[in-house]
C-alpha positions as CSV (number, residue, x, y, z in Angstrom):
1,M,16.5,129.3,-61.6
2,I,12.7,128.4,-62.2
3,D,10.3,130.1,-59.8
4,T,7.2,128.7,-60.8
5,E,5.2,125.9,-59.2
6,L,4.7,122.6,-61.0
7,G,0.9,121.2,-60.4
8,P,-0.2,117.9,-59.9
9,K,1.6,115.6,-62.3
10,S,0.1,111.8,-62.9
11,V,3.1,109.9,-63.8
12,K,1.2,107.5,-66.0
13,G,-0.8,109.9,-67.9
14,A,-1.9,113.8,-67.3
15,K,-5.4,114.5,-66.2
16,P,-7.4,117.0,-68.1
17,G,-6.4,120.6,-66.6
18,D,-3.3,119.2,-65.0
19,A,0.1,121.1,-65.6
20,E,1.4,117.8,-66.9
21,S,-1.1,118.1,-69.7
22,L,0.4,121.6,-70.5
23,R,4.0,120.4,-70.2
24,R,3.9,116.6,-72.1
25,D,0.6,115.9,-73.8
26,K,-0.3,119.0,-75.6
27,P,0.6,118.4,-79.6
28,S,2.3,121.0,-81.5
29,T,0.1,121.7,-84.4
30,A,3.0,123.3,-86.2
31,E,5.2,120.1,-86.0
32,A,3.4,117.4,-87.3
33,E,6.9,115.9,-88.5
34,P,10.0,115.6,-86.5
35,P,12.2,118.7,-86.2
36,P,14.5,119.5,-89.1
37,E,18.0,118.7,-88.8
38,G,20.0,122.0,-88.5
39,I,22.9,122.6,-90.9
40,E,26.6,121.9,-90.1
41,P,28.8,124.5,-91.4
42,D,31.6,123.5,-93.8
43,P,35.1,123.7,-92.3
44,Q,36.5,125.3,-95.2
45,W,33.8,128.2,-94.7
46,T,35.1,131.3,-93.5
47,P,33.1,132.8,-90.6
48,E,31.3,135.2,-92.9
49,E,30.4,132.5,-95.3
50,A,29.2,130.3,-92.3
51,E,27.3,133.3,-90.7
52,Q,25.4,133.8,-94.4
53,A,24.5,130.1,-94.7
54,R,23.1,130.2,-91.2
55,K,20.8,133.3,-92.1
56,K,19.9,131.6,-95.2
57,Y,18.6,128.7,-93.3
58,L,17.0,130.6,-90.8
59,L,14.5,131.7,-93.2
60,T,13.9,128.4,-94.8
61,R,13.4,127.2,-91.0
62,F,10.7,129.6,-90.3
63,W,8.6,128.4,-93.6
64,I,9.0,125.0,-92.5
65,S,6.5,125.6,-89.8
66,A,4.9,128.5,-91.0
67,R,4.0,126.8,-94.2
68,G,2.0,124.4,-92.0
69,Y,-1.0,126.7,-92.0
70,W,-2.0,125.5,-95.3
71,T,-1.7,121.8,-94.8
72,R,-4.1,119.3,-93.4
73,H,-2.9,120.1,-90.0
74,G,-3.4,123.8,-90.3
75,D,-6.5,126.0,-90.4
76,K,-9.6,124.8,-92.3
77,L,-10.3,128.2,-93.4
78,A,-6.8,128.9,-94.9
79,W,-7.2,127.9,-98.6
80,P,-10.9,129.3,-98.5
81,C,-9.8,132.8,-97.4
82,T,-6.9,132.7,-99.7
83,I,-8.8,131.7,-102.4
84,A,-11.4,134.4,-102.0
85,L,-8.2,137.0,-101.5
86,L,-7.0,136.2,-104.9
87,A,-10.1,136.4,-106.6
88,L,-10.9,139.6,-105.1
89,I,-7.6,141.1,-106.4
90,C,-8.2,140.0,-109.9
91,I,-11.6,141.4,-109.9
92,N,-10.0,144.7,-108.3
93,V,-7.3,144.9,-111.2
94,G,-10.4,144.7,-113.9
95,F,-12.0,147.7,-112.1
96,Q,-8.6,149.6,-112.4
97,Y,-8.4,148.9,-115.8
98,G,-12.3,150.4,-116.1
99,I,-11.2,153.2,-114.3
100,N,-8.2,153.5,-116.8
101,V,-10.5,153.3,-119.9
102,W,-13.0,155.8,-118.1
103,N,-10.0,158.5,-117.8
104,R,-9.4,158.1,-121.8
105,A,-13.3,158.7,-122.5
106,I,-13.7,161.4,-120.2
107,F,-10.6,163.5,-121.6
108,D,-11.7,162.7,-124.9
109,A,-15.2,164.1,-124.4
110,L,-13.8,167.1,-122.8
111,E,-11.5,168.0,-125.6
112,Q,-14.5,167.3,-128.1
113,R,-16.8,169.3,-126.0
114,N,-19.3,166.4,-126.1
115,A,-21.8,167.2,-123.0
116,D,-23.7,164.3,-123.4
117,T,-20.7,161.8,-123.1
118,V,-19.6,164.0,-120.1
119,Y,-22.5,163.7,-118.3
120,Y,-23.1,159.9,-119.1
121,L,-19.4,159.1,-118.1
122,S,-20.0,161.2,-114.9
123,A,-22.9,158.8,-113.9
124,V,-21.1,155.8,-114.8
125,F,-17.9,157.0,-112.6
126,L,-20.0,156.5,-109.2
127,P,-20.6,152.9,-109.6
128,L,-16.9,152.2,-110.9
129,V,-15.7,153.9,-107.6
130,L,-18.0,152.5,-105.3
131,G,-17.3,149.2,-106.5
132,S,-13.6,149.5,-106.4
133,I,-14.0,150.9,-102.9
134,A,-16.2,147.9,-101.8
135,L,-13.7,145.6,-103.3
136,V,-10.7,147.1,-101.8
137,T,-12.6,147.3,-98.4
138,T,-13.4,143.6,-98.6
139,Q,-10.2,142.5,-99.9
140,V,-8.4,144.5,-96.5
141,A,-10.7,142.6,-94.2
142,L,-10.1,139.3,-96.0
143,R,-6.2,139.9,-95.8
144,M,-6.3,140.8,-92.2
145,A,-8.3,137.7,-91.1
146,I,-5.8,135.8,-93.0
147,Q,-3.0,137.5,-91.1
148,R,-4.7,137.2,-87.9
149,R,-5.6,133.5,-88.1
150,W,-2.1,132.7,-89.3
151,R,-0.5,134.5,-86.5
152,S,-2.8,132.8,-84.2
153,W,-2.1,129.2,-85.4
154,L,1.5,129.8,-85.5
155,T,1.6,131.6,-82.1
156,T,-0.5,128.6,-80.5
157,A,2.0,126.0,-82.0
158,V,5.1,127.8,-80.9
159,I,4.0,128.4,-77.3
160,A,2.9,124.8,-77.1
161,R,6.5,123.7,-78.1
162,W,7.9,126.5,-75.8
163,L,6.1,125.3,-72.9
164,A,6.3,121.4,-73.5
165,N,8.3,119.3,-71.2
166,G,9.7,122.3,-69.4
167,R,11.5,123.6,-72.6
168,Y,10.7,127.4,-71.5
169,Y,12.9,126.6,-68.4
170,Q,15.6,124.7,-70.3
171,L,16.1,127.4,-72.8
172,N,17.8,129.4,-69.9
173,L,20.1,126.5,-69.4
174,I,21.7,126.3,-72.9
175,G,23.7,128.4,-75.3
176,G,21.7,129.6,-78.6
177,D,20.4,132.4,-80.1
178,H,17.1,132.8,-78.1
179,K,17.4,135.6,-76.1
180,N,14.1,137.2,-75.1
181,P,11.8,134.6,-76.2
182,E,8.7,136.3,-75.1
183,A,9.4,139.3,-77.4
184,R,10.1,136.9,-80.3
185,I,6.5,135.3,-79.6
186,A,4.9,138.4,-79.1
187,E,6.4,141.1,-81.4
188,D,8.7,139.2,-84.0
189,L,6.0,136.4,-84.7
190,R,3.4,139.2,-85.4
191,I,5.6,140.9,-88.2
192,A,6.8,137.7,-89.4
193,T,3.2,136.6,-90.3
194,E,1.7,139.8,-91.1
195,A,4.0,141.1,-93.7
196,P,4.2,137.7,-96.2
197,V,0.3,138.1,-96.7
198,D,1.2,141.8,-97.9
199,F,3.9,140.9,-99.7
200,V,2.4,138.2,-101.5
201,A,-0.8,140.2,-102.1
202,G,1.0,143.1,-103.5
203,V,3.4,140.8,-106.0
204,I,0.0,139.3,-107.1
205,V,-1.5,142.7,-107.8
206,A,1.6,144.3,-109.3
207,F,2.1,141.2,-111.7
208,L,-1.7,141.6,-112.8
209,S,-1.5,145.3,-112.9
210,A,1.7,145.1,-115.1
211,S,0.6,142.5,-117.1
212,T,-2.9,144.5,-118.0
213,F,-1.5,148.0,-118.5
214,I,1.7,147.3,-120.5
215,I,-0.8,145.9,-122.9
216,V,-2.6,149.3,-122.5
217,L,0.8,151.2,-123.2
218,W,2.0,149.2,-125.8
219,T,-1.3,149.7,-127.7
220,I,-1.5,153.4,-127.0
221,G,1.7,154.2,-127.3
222,G,2.6,152.5,-130.3
223,A,6.1,153.0,-131.8
224,L,8.1,156.2,-131.7
225,H,10.0,157.5,-134.6
226,L,13.1,159.6,-134.1
227,T,15.2,161.2,-136.7
228,I,19.1,161.2,-136.1
229,A,21.6,162.1,-138.4
230,G,19.0,162.1,-141.4
231,S,18.0,158.6,-140.3
232,T,15.0,157.4,-138.6
233,V,15.1,155.1,-135.8
234,T,11.8,153.3,-134.8
235,I,11.6,152.5,-131.1
236,P,8.3,150.0,-130.7
237,G,6.4,149.9,-127.6
238,F,8.6,153.0,-126.2
239,L,6.3,153.6,-123.3
240,V,6.8,150.1,-122.1
241,I,10.4,150.2,-122.6
242,T,10.6,153.5,-120.7
243,A,8.6,152.1,-117.8
244,V,10.9,149.0,-117.7
245,I,14.2,150.9,-117.6
246,Y,12.8,153.6,-115.1
247,A,11.7,150.8,-112.9
248,G,15.1,148.8,-113.2
249,I,16.7,152.1,-112.4
250,T,15.0,153.1,-109.1
251,S,14.9,149.2,-108.0
252,S,18.6,148.6,-108.3
253,S,19.2,152.0,-106.7
254,M,17.0,150.8,-103.6
255,A,19.0,147.5,-103.5
256,V,22.4,149.3,-103.7
257,I,21.2,151.8,-101.0
258,G,19.5,149.6,-98.8
259,R,21.8,146.8,-98.9
260,H,22.3,147.0,-94.9
261,F,18.9,147.7,-94.0
262,V,18.2,144.0,-93.1
263,Q,21.2,143.6,-90.6
264,V,20.3,147.0,-89.1
265,S,16.8,146.2,-88.6
266,E,17.8,142.7,-86.8
267,V,20.2,144.4,-84.5
268,K,17.6,147.1,-83.7
269,N,14.8,144.5,-82.8
270,Q,17.2,142.7,-80.6
271,I,18.2,145.8,-78.5
272,E,14.6,146.7,-78.3
273,A,13.7,143.3,-76.9
274,E,16.5,143.6,-74.4
275,F,15.6,146.9,-73.3
276,R,11.8,145.9,-72.7
277,Y,13.2,142.6,-70.6
278,T,15.3,145.3,-68.6
279,L,12.6,147.2,-67.7
280,T,10.2,144.3,-66.9
281,H,13.1,143.0,-64.7
282,V,12.9,146.2,-62.9
283,R,9.3,146.0,-62.3
284,E,9.1,142.3,-61.1
285,N,12.4,143.1,-58.5
286,G,11.4,146.5,-57.5
287,E,10.9,145.8,-53.6
288,S,14.4,144.4,-53.4
289,I,15.6,147.2,-55.6
290,A,13.8,149.9,-53.5
291,L,15.1,148.2,-50.1
292,L,18.4,148.2,-51.3
293,G,18.1,151.7,-52.7
294,G,19.4,150.8,-56.1
295,E,17.6,153.0,-58.0
296,E,20.6,155.2,-59.3
297,E,22.4,152.2,-60.5
298,E,19.1,150.8,-62.2
299,R,18.6,154.2,-63.9
300,N,22.3,154.2,-65.2
301,D,21.8,150.8,-66.6
302,L,18.6,151.4,-67.9
303,E,19.9,154.7,-69.6
304,K,22.8,152.7,-71.1
305,T,20.5,150.1,-72.7
306,F,18.1,152.9,-73.9
307,G,21.4,154.7,-75.3
308,N,21.9,151.5,-77.5
309,V,18.4,151.6,-78.8
310,I,18.9,155.4,-79.9
311,K,22.1,154.4,-81.4
312,Q,20.5,151.6,-83.2
313,W,17.5,153.9,-84.3
314,A,19.8,156.8,-85.6
315,L,21.5,154.1,-87.8
316,L,18.1,152.8,-88.9
317,A,16.9,156.3,-89.5
318,R,20.0,156.7,-92.0
319,Q,18.7,154.1,-93.8
320,H,15.2,155.0,-94.1
321,M,16.7,158.4,-95.4
322,R,18.3,157.0,-98.2
323,T,15.4,154.7,-99.2
324,T,13.2,157.7,-99.1
325,L,15.4,159.7,-101.2
326,V,14.8,157.1,-104.0
327,S,11.2,156.2,-103.5
328,Q,9.9,160.0,-103.1
329,G,12.0,161.1,-106.1
330,S,10.7,158.2,-108.2
331,S,6.9,158.9,-106.9
332,L,7.4,162.5,-108.2
333,F,9.0,161.7,-111.4
334,A,6.7,159.0,-112.6
335,P,3.4,161.0,-113.1
336,V,5.7,163.4,-115.7
337,V,7.8,161.3,-117.5
338,P,4.8,159.7,-119.8
339,V,3.3,163.0,-120.5
340,L,6.6,164.4,-122.0
341,L,6.8,161.3,-123.8
342,C,3.7,161.2,-125.2
343,A,3.8,165.2,-125.8
344,P,5.2,165.1,-129.3
345,K,2.6,162.7,-130.6
346,F,-0.1,164.7,-128.9
347,L,1.3,168.1,-130.4
348,E,1.5,166.5,-134.0
349,G,-2.1,165.2,-133.7
350,S,-1.5,161.3,-133.8
351,M,-2.8,161.0,-130.0
352,T,-5.9,162.4,-128.3
353,L,-5.8,163.9,-124.9
354,G,-7.6,161.1,-123.8
355,Q,-5.0,158.8,-124.9
356,V,-2.2,160.8,-123.3
357,M,-4.1,160.7,-119.9
358,Q,-4.7,157.1,-120.5
359,A,-1.0,156.6,-120.9
360,A,0.0,158.5,-118.0
361,S,-2.5,156.6,-115.9
362,A,-1.4,153.4,-117.1
363,F,2.4,154.3,-117.0
364,A,1.8,155.2,-113.3
365,I,0.2,151.9,-112.5
366,V,3.2,149.8,-114.4
367,Q,5.6,151.9,-112.5
368,G,4.2,151.1,-109.3
369,A,3.8,147.4,-109.9
370,F,7.4,147.5,-111.2
371,G,8.6,149.7,-108.2
372,W,7.0,147.4,-105.7
373,L,10.3,146.8,-104.3
374,V,11.1,150.5,-103.8
375,D,8.0,151.0,-101.9
376,N,8.3,147.8,-99.7
377,Y,12.1,147.1,-99.1
378,P,12.1,148.8,-95.5
379,R,9.4,146.6,-94.5
380,L,10.9,143.4,-96.3
381,A,14.1,144.2,-94.4
382,D,12.3,144.2,-91.3
383,W,10.1,141.2,-91.9
384,N,13.4,139.2,-92.9
385,A,15.1,140.2,-89.5
386,C,12.0,139.2,-87.3
387,A,11.6,135.8,-89.4
388,R,15.2,135.1,-88.8
389,R,14.6,135.6,-85.0
390,I,11.6,133.7,-84.3
391,A,13.4,130.8,-86.3
392,S,16.5,131.1,-84.1
393,L,14.0,130.3,-81.1
394,M,12.3,127.7,-83.6
395,M,15.9,126.2,-83.9
396,S,16.9,126.1,-80.0
397,L,13.3,124.3,-79.5
398,D,14.6,121.7,-82.5
399,G,17.5,121.2,-80.5
400,L,15.8,120.3,-77.4
401,E,13.2,118.1,-79.0
402,R,16.0,116.3,-80.9
403,S,17.8,115.7,-77.7
404,E,14.6,114.4,-75.9
405,K,14.5,111.6,-78.8
406,S,18.2,110.9,-78.8
407,D,20.5,109.5,-76.2
408,A,23.7,111.0,-77.7
409,L,23.5,113.9,-75.1
410,G,22.8,111.3,-72.0
411,R,19.1,111.7,-71.2
412,I,17.4,110.7,-67.6
413,R,14.7,108.0,-68.6
414,R,11.5,108.1,-66.9
415,G,9.3,105.1,-66.0
416,E,7.3,103.2,-63.3
417,T,8.3,101.5,-60.2
418,E,7.6,98.1,-59.2
419,S,5.9,96.9,-56.1
420,D,4.9,99.6,-53.4
421,V,7.8,101.9,-54.3
422,V,6.5,105.1,-55.0
423,L,9.9,106.8,-56.3
424,S,12.8,105.4,-57.1
425,L,16.2,106.8,-58.5
426,N,18.1,104.4,-60.4
427,D,21.9,105.0,-60.8
428,L,20.7,108.5,-61.3
429,S,23.3,111.1,-62.6
430,V,22.5,114.6,-63.4
431,S,24.7,116.8,-65.7
432,L,24.8,120.0,-67.7
433,D,24.0,120.3,-71.3
434,D,27.7,120.0,-72.1
435,G,28.3,116.8,-70.3
436,T,29.6,118.0,-66.9
437,A,28.3,116.0,-64.0
438,V,26.4,117.5,-61.4
439,V,25.1,114.7,-59.1
440,K,26.5,111.1,-59.7
441,E,25.2,107.7,-59.1
442,T,22.4,108.1,-57.0
443,Q,20.6,105.0,-56.1
444,V,17.5,105.7,-53.7
445,E,13.9,104.0,-53.2
446,I,11.3,105.8,-51.2
447,E,8.0,104.1,-50.0
448,P,4.6,105.3,-49.4
449,G,4.2,107.5,-46.6
450,E,8.1,108.4,-46.2
451,R,9.2,111.8,-45.4
452,V,12.8,112.3,-46.9
453,L,14.9,115.4,-46.0
454,V,17.7,115.7,-48.8
455,A,20.7,117.5,-47.0
456,G,24.0,118.8,-48.0
457,E,26.1,122.1,-48.3
458,S,25.0,124.9,-50.8
459,G,26.0,124.0,-54.3
460,T,26.0,120.1,-54.0
461,G,23.0,119.9,-56.5
462,K,20.2,119.3,-54.2
463,S,17.8,121.7,-56.2
464,T,19.1,120.2,-59.5
465,L,18.5,116.7,-58.2
466,V,14.7,118.2,-57.7
467,R,14.5,119.4,-60.9
468,A,15.5,116.2,-62.6
469,I,13.0,114.5,-60.2
470,A,10.4,117.0,-61.7
471,G,11.5,116.1,-65.2
472,L,12.5,119.6,-65.9
473,W,16.3,118.8,-65.9
474,P,16.8,116.2,-68.8
475,W,20.7,115.8,-68.9
476,G,22.2,112.9,-67.3
477,G,21.8,109.5,-67.0
478,G,19.9,106.5,-65.2
479,S,16.1,106.8,-64.3
480,V,13.7,108.6,-62.2
481,N,10.8,105.9,-61.6
482,F,7.1,106.7,-60.2
483,H,4.5,104.8,-59.1
484,A,1.9,104.2,-61.7
485,D,-1.1,106.9,-61.2
486,R,0.7,109.0,-58.2
487,Q,0.5,112.7,-58.4
488,L,3.4,114.8,-57.6
489,F,3.2,118.4,-56.4
490,M,6.4,120.8,-56.2
491,L,6.6,123.8,-54.0
492,P,9.5,125.8,-54.9
493,Q,11.5,128.7,-53.0
494,R,9.8,131.4,-54.5
495,P,6.1,130.4,-55.3
496,Y,4.8,131.8,-58.5
497,I,1.8,134.2,-58.0
498,P,-0.4,134.3,-61.1
499,S,-2.2,137.6,-62.2
500,G,-5.9,138.1,-61.1
501,T,-7.9,137.4,-58.1
502,L,-6.5,135.8,-55.1
503,R,-8.9,132.8,-55.9
504,R,-6.9,132.2,-58.8
505,A,-3.5,132.3,-56.9
506,V,-4.8,129.7,-54.4
507,A,-6.3,127.4,-57.0
508,Y,-3.3,127.7,-59.2
509,P,-2.3,125.6,-61.3
510,G,-6.1,124.4,-61.3
511,A,-9.1,126.4,-62.5
512,A,-10.0,129.3,-60.4
513,D,-13.5,128.0,-60.0
514,R,-12.3,124.4,-59.5
515,W,-13.1,124.7,-55.4
516,A,-15.9,126.3,-53.9
517,S,-15.4,129.6,-52.1
518,E,-15.9,127.8,-48.6
519,K,-13.1,125.2,-49.2
520,I,-10.5,127.8,-50.4
521,K,-11.3,130.0,-47.3
522,E,-10.8,126.7,-45.2
523,A,-7.4,126.0,-46.8
524,L,-6.4,129.8,-46.2
525,D,-7.2,129.5,-42.9
526,K,-5.1,126.2,-42.0
527,V,-2.1,128.0,-43.1
528,G,-2.8,131.2,-41.1
529,L,-4.0,133.4,-43.9
530,N,-7.5,133.7,-42.6
531,Y,-7.2,137.5,-42.9
532,L,-7.1,137.4,-46.5
533,A,-10.4,135.1,-46.8
534,D,-12.4,138.3,-47.7
535,K,-10.4,139.1,-50.5
536,I,-10.2,136.0,-52.7
537,E,-12.4,137.7,-55.2
538,E,-10.4,140.8,-55.2
539,D,-8.3,141.4,-58.4
540,A,-4.9,143.0,-57.2
541,P,-1.4,142.3,-57.7
542,W,-0.7,139.9,-55.1
543,D,2.5,139.0,-56.5
544,Q,3.8,142.5,-55.3
545,T,1.3,142.8,-52.2
546,L,2.2,139.4,-50.4
547,S,5.2,139.1,-48.2
548,G,7.8,135.9,-49.2
549,G,6.1,134.4,-46.0
550,E,2.8,134.7,-47.2
551,K,3.5,133.5,-50.5
552,Q,5.3,130.5,-49.3
553,R,2.0,130.0,-46.7
554,L,-0.3,130.5,-50.0
555,A,1.9,127.4,-51.7
556,F,0.8,125.2,-48.6
557,A,-2.9,126.3,-49.3
558,R,-2.5,124.8,-52.8
559,L,-1.1,121.9,-51.5
560,L,-4.3,121.0,-49.3
561,L,-6.6,121.9,-52.2
562,H,-4.8,119.6,-54.7
563,N,-4.1,116.7,-52.3
564,P,-1.3,115.0,-54.1
565,D,0.1,111.5,-53.3
566,I,3.8,113.0,-53.6
567,I,5.0,116.5,-52.4
568,V,8.5,117.8,-53.3
569,L,9.5,120.6,-50.8
570,D,12.7,122.9,-52.2
571,E,13.3,125.2,-49.7
572,A,9.5,125.8,-49.4
573,T,9.7,127.1,-45.6
574,S,12.8,129.4,-46.0
575,A,10.9,132.8,-45.8
576,L,9.1,131.3,-42.7
577,D,10.1,131.7,-38.7
578,E,11.1,128.6,-37.1
579,K,7.7,128.6,-35.3
580,S,5.8,129.2,-38.4
581,Q,7.6,126.3,-40.1
582,D,7.0,123.9,-37.5
583,R,3.1,124.6,-38.0
584,M,3.1,124.4,-41.3
585,M,5.1,120.9,-41.4
586,Q,2.5,120.0,-38.6
587,M,-0.4,120.9,-40.8
588,V,0.7,119.0,-43.6
589,I,1.5,115.6,-41.7
590,R,-2.1,116.3,-40.1
591,E,-4.3,117.1,-42.9
592,L,-2.3,114.7,-45.5
593,P,-1.2,111.7,-43.1
594,K,-0.8,109.3,-46.2
595,V,1.5,111.9,-48.5
596,T,4.9,111.1,-49.3
597,I,7.1,114.2,-48.8
598,I,10.8,114.9,-50.3
599,S,12.1,118.0,-48.6
600,V,15.5,119.9,-49.9
601,A,16.3,122.3,-47.0
602,H,19.3,123.4,-44.8
603,R,17.4,123.7,-41.7
604,A,18.4,121.1,-39.0
605,E,14.9,121.6,-37.0
606,L,13.3,120.3,-40.1
607,E,14.8,116.7,-39.3
608,A,12.2,116.4,-36.7
609,F,9.2,116.2,-39.4
610,H,11.1,113.5,-41.4
611,S,11.6,109.7,-41.0
612,R,14.7,109.6,-43.3
613,K,17.7,111.9,-44.2
614,V,20.0,111.6,-47.4
615,T,22.9,113.6,-47.9
616,L,24.6,114.9,-50.8
617,E,28.3,115.8,-50.6
618,R,30.1,117.7,-53.3
619,R,33.2,115.2,-54.8
620,E,35.5,115.7,-57.9
621,G,33.3,114.6,-60.9
622,G,30.2,115.4,-59.4
623,A,28.1,115.2,-55.9
624,R,27.4,111.9,-54.5
625,L,24.9,110.6,-52.1
626,V,27.1,109.8,-48.8
627,S,24.4,109.1,-46.2
628,D,21.1,107.5,-46.2
629,V,19.9,107.0,-42.5
630,D,16.5,106.5,-40.7
631,L,15.5,109.5,-38.5
632,V,13.0,107.0,-36.8
633,P,13.0,103.4,-36.5
634,H,11.4,102.1,-40.1
635,K,11.7,98.6,-41.1
636,R,12.1,98.0,-44.5
637,K,14.5,96.8,-47.3
638,R,16.6,99.8,-48.8
639,N,18.7,100.3,-51.8
640,L,21.6,102.3,-51.1
641,L,23.7,104.2,-53.7
642,L,25.6,102.0,-56.0
643,R,29.1,103.5,-54.6
644,L,28.8,104.3,-51.0
645,V,31.4,106.2,-49.5
646,E,32.1,104.4,-46.4
647,K,34.3,105.0,-43.2
648,P,37.0,102.8,-42.2
649,L,35.5,99.9,-40.2
650,P,36.4,100.5,-36.3
651,K,38.4,97.5,-34.8
652,G,36.3,94.9,-33.2
653,N,33.1,95.9,-34.8
654,G,31.5,94.1,-37.8
655,S,29.0,96.8,-38.6
656,R,29.6,99.9,-41.3
657,S,28.6,103.2,-40.5
658,P,27.6,105.6,-43.8
659,V,29.8,109.1,-43.7
660,N,27.5,112.0,-42.5
């Protein structure tokens, strides 16, 4: 369940800096259009065919969002940087050609023992090298700038969609391939945006290099004349044909040998993410584990999870060994093949030493261009796996976003109340995402200043009802309506303590510098944490340092700072003893006399601090509201539930008593 606090929220519109502006109003820069519809598998497909179609669509889904970087909704520097990178690539290929020609000239001069030419070419070589180095360095800087900005843009967009409308929480409640979203956003998205830039740049370089140096090979090599059985066979452009055949053999070998690379990489990334999550889970629950003495069990679980990581790495190592066999063999043969092919022409005098060396250099460049797949297949496979993982998260967010705009699954409507009613639940039903009812047909109106206690046995759906009121639980029916411009503040059972200073922890979700130090110290003093007042600027692991009771007191200090109109307390005093609980409730009533309170709790003692009590009871088909009574005299007109379960009327009594 969610363990973070929701800050003050305005029903009509979020104020800058409020949590509502993060959850609802922040636009997704990557999704200017509605989310794309997912594919529906053909009933006639086999499971393997359906899985292949899903994987193919995942790459399409990734590009639907990723390509937005180059649209009008993307980065304004995207196209200028891209065009500049392409220009640098073209110029650098020109420098490569210049160095290739220089190779021919220098070896011809050496063969002819022409000292003047050798000295002249030696002087020319330095500017050529410096120019090429400057171009390559600038090219790397520009390429990495594109990668950095693209990752920043897409990460910001995905995080905005992930945080919007509580989807980060709702992902825990629905099925789908979106485990460990934090690892997908941090690591998989990095690889998914870095690799394509390298690939595109590499393909362009390979194409331009191949086009340029194939002409060189064709011009230098000419035709090869072979005498076979008394007949002369002429092979035009034999160096080009050899380079193409050689590249075809190495590339096809790589494709066959590494055909399982993508699948192995994808599984490896998932298992790595699960191992990181397990480690994080142990750290976050260190106190409970230590108190229970569960170190041995946790060690066994970590060893098991890490064993899966090592096993998958072993499978990946086999794939790397196979692909290395092809790439290393190719790199060793490539420089020798053109020399051997040109040797007959050189020995007969139809080709100079410079031409042989130029041909060898050009052949290596062409082979490198044609063998681009050989050198990049492992990384291409890793990118494929990472792009699919981030696309799976996008698809899950797509489903949530579509359901927000559709009534097909049943959505709880949110609106504004009429007259002076602060909060009304109109025929509210809360259900799971598969339609299973949790709470049925609840009808409640809460007026300003009321303090309402929601009671019921454990498992009756009280906390789920609270989350529906907060907007975190969207599935169900009916409506939740707030008075316009009233702010809601929630205190869950496990208060969220952010990293950083104690000042930030108290001010959360507001900015740390929003309140003066004196105001924060005053709030801490009122909740009994005055001994922490001198430590508000101290940066420490407060989430691990503070006890459960101290965290709940700190949450009440936040309440005083934000001064909301409506407070929802979800077992917010469960870690406090009875006297401390009484002091907290008395303090809230004294300091915020006009605030409306909705409490979810099991303790009967809390009735003394509330003016009204509603009771939920588990029934077949979902929990129902079975009692709505005043704890103190209060004249008002109240809407009871639509279907109130009542006791039989006693004889001689015309009144009705709700079931308690």
